[in-house]
C-alpha positions as CSV (number, residue, x, y, z in Angstrom):
1,M,85.2,191.5,148.4
2,F,83.7,188.0,149.4
3,T,83.3,185.8,152.7
4,G,84.0,182.5,150.8
5,I,80.2,181.4,152.0
6,V,79.1,180.0,148.8
7,E,75.5,180.9,148.3
8,T,74.7,178.5,145.4
9,V,75.8,176.1,142.5
10,G,75.6,177.3,139.0
11,K,75.5,175.1,135.9
12,V,77.6,176.0,132.7
13,V,75.0,176.1,129.9
14,E,77.4,177.7,127.2
15,L,80.9,178.8,126.4
16,K,81.9,180.9,123.7
17,K,85.2,181.7,122.5
18,D,86.2,184.9,121.8
19,G,89.8,185.4,120.9
20,S,92.0,184.2,124.1
21,N,88.6,184.9,126.0
22,I,85.9,182.8,127.4
23,D,82.5,183.7,127.6
24,F,80.6,181.5,130.3
25,G,76.8,181.2,130.4
26,I,75.7,180.4,133.9
27,E,72.4,179.1,135.0
28,S,71.8,179.5,138.8
29,T,69.0,180.3,141.6
30,I,70.8,184.1,141.8
31,S,71.1,184.8,138.2
32,Q,68.0,186.5,137.7
33,E,69.1,188.9,140.8
34,L,71.9,189.9,139.4
35,Q,72.8,193.1,137.6
36,V,74.9,193.9,134.6
37,D,78.4,195.2,135.8
38,Q,78.2,193.1,139.2
39,S,81.0,191.5,140.4
40,I,80.4,187.3,141.5
41,S,83.0,184.9,142.6
42,H,82.7,181.9,140.3
43,N,84.9,179.1,142.1
44,G,86.5,181.8,143.6
45,V,87.4,184.0,140.9
46,C,85.8,187.5,141.0
47,L,84.3,188.1,137.4
48,T,81.6,190.7,136.1
49,V,78.3,190.2,134.9
50,T,78.2,191.2,131.5
51,K,74.8,190.0,130.4
52,L,71.4,188.4,131.7
53,D,69.4,186.3,130.1
54,G,66.4,184.9,131.5
55,S,67.9,182.4,134.5
56,C,71.3,183.0,132.7
57,H,74.0,185.2,133.7
58,W,76.9,185.6,131.6
59,V,80.6,186.7,132.3
60,T,84.0,186.5,130.3
61,A,87.3,185.1,131.6
62,I,90.6,186.5,130.3
63,D,93.6,184.5,129.3
64,E,95.2,185.3,132.5
65,T,92.4,184.2,134.3
66,L,91.8,181.1,132.4
67,R,96.0,180.0,132.9
68,K,95.6,180.7,136.8
69,S,92.4,179.1,137.6
70,N,90.3,175.9,136.9
71,L,88.1,178.1,135.1
72,G,89.4,177.0,131.4
73,R,88.9,173.3,132.3
74,L,84.9,173.8,132.6
75,E,82.5,172.2,130.1
76,V,78.9,172.9,129.6
77,G,77.0,170.9,132.1
78,G,80.1,171.8,134.8
79,L,79.3,173.1,138.1
80,V,80.6,176.4,139.7
81,N,80.1,177.7,143.4
82,L,78.9,181.1,143.0
83,E,78.6,183.9,145.8
84,R,77.7,187.8,145.4
85,C,80.1,190.2,146.7
86,M,79.9,190.7,150.6
87,K,77.4,193.4,152.1
88,A,79.2,196.2,154.0
89,D,76.8,196.2,156.8
90,A,76.8,192.1,156.8
91,R,78.4,189.8,159.3
92,L,82.0,188.2,158.1
93,D,81.0,184.5,157.9
94,G,84.0,183.1,156.5
95,H,87.1,184.9,156.0
96,I,88.1,187.9,153.8
97,V,88.2,186.6,150.5
98,Q,89.1,189.2,147.3
99,G,88.3,186.8,144.3
100,H,92.1,186.4,143.2
101,V,93.3,183.1,142.8
102,D,96.8,182.7,143.8
103,T,97.4,178.9,142.4
104,T,95.7,175.8,141.7
105,A,95.8,172.6,143.7
106,S,94.8,168.8,142.8
107,V,93.0,166.9,144.9
108,D,94.9,164.1,146.2
109,E,92.5,162.1,148.1
110,I,89.1,162.0,149.8
111,V,88.2,160.2,152.4
112,E,84.5,160.2,153.9
113,Q,84.5,160.0,157.4
114,D,81.1,158.8,158.5
115,G,79.1,162.3,157.4
116,S,81.8,164.5,156.7
117,W,84.7,164.2,154.2
118,V,88.2,165.0,154.3
119,F,90.0,166.3,151.0
120,R,93.8,166.7,150.6
121,F,94.9,168.9,148.3
122,V,98.7,169.2,146.6
123,L,99.2,172.9,146.0
124,E,101.0,173.9,142.2
125,K,103.3,175.4,144.1
126,E,103.6,176.3,148.1
127,G,101.8,179.0,149.4
128,L,100.8,180.8,152.5
129,V,99.0,177.9,154.7
130,V,98.9,177.9,158.5
131,E,97.8,175.0,160.1
132,K,94.1,176.1,161.6
133,G,94.4,178.8,159.3
134,S,91.9,180.1,156.5
135,I,92.2,179.2,152.7
136,C,89.7,179.5,150.1
137,V,89.3,176.5,147.7
138,N,86.9,176.7,145.0
139,G,85.5,180.1,146.8
140,A,84.6,178.4,150.0
141,S,86.1,179.4,153.2
142,L,88.0,176.3,154.7
143,T,90.2,175.9,157.7
144,C,93.5,174.3,156.9
145,F,95.2,171.2,158.8
146,D,97.6,168.5,158.2
147,I,99.8,170.6,156.6
148,N,103.0,169.3,155.0
149,E,105.0,171.2,152.6
150,N,102.9,171.8,149.4
151,L,99.8,169.4,151.0
152,F,97.2,170.3,153.1
153,S,93.7,169.1,154.2
154,V,90.5,170.5,154.9
155,A,87.2,169.3,156.6
156,I,84.0,169.3,154.9
157,I,80.4,169.3,156.7
158,P,77.6,167.7,155.1
159,Y,75.9,171.2,154.2
160,T,78.9,172.4,152.3
161,F,79.2,169.0,150.5
162,E,75.8,168.9,149.3
163,H,75.7,172.9,148.6
164,T,79.0,173.2,146.7
165,N,80.6,171.6,143.9
166,F,82.6,169.7,146.5
167,N,80.5,166.6,145.8
168,Q,81.5,166.6,142.2
169,L,85.3,166.5,143.0
170,K,87.6,163.6,142.3
171,P,90.9,162.8,142.9
172,N,93.5,164.5,140.4
173,G,90.5,167.4,140.2
174,I,91.7,170.7,139.9
175,V,90.4,173.8,142.3
176,N,91.2,177.3,142.8
177,I,93.2,178.3,145.7
178,E,93.0,181.7,147.3
179,F,95.5,182.3,150.3
180,D,94.6,184.3,153.2
181,I,95.0,188.3,152.6
182,I,96.5,188.8,156.3
183,G,99.4,186.4,155.3
184,K,99.9,187.6,152.4
185,Y,100.5,191.3,153.6
186,I,102.6,190.2,156.2
187,D,104.5,187.5,154.0
188,Q,105.3,190.6,151.5
189,I,106.2,192.9,155.0
190,L,108.5,190.3,156.0
191,N,110.1,189.7,152.7
192,K,110.6,193.6,152.3
193,R,112.6,193.8,155.5
194,K,114.7,190.7,154.5
């Protein structure tokens, strides 16, 4: 379980194909503090640390994960947003994030607004997006607005822009999306009653 508050950005230093899986070597400022078997969010995808090597940690993404997220598009030198799992006795600064990506979205446009940025996204498939509701984009907890069918926008403050991989995004780039878990449960309950 995560909060969507990105701790740091990691850099992909090595990729190894293993059948339909990909092993990622990620270098980051928190890699040396991690432990094998620990869950870490990578662009919003919960992955297990499989190996530690100096300033790098290794994780494996299986075919299912690669198909449903943007991790299969990563290349050496690519940047990923990282967050360690939430502590039960800590403040919940973002929102409840599971690290289970629901879909991807493409960047429709990026508008700089004199010190902040508005990112507009096109969802791959319609989802549970609510005006002023929470959404997780590449592992970052954000607030949706300007919703229109499969389009939505988020505003990015300078701190988030500088300390995540949002500063690397370009139009048509692909991001991971996790819808709010509370909304997903409510949607499922209502659909079962129909």
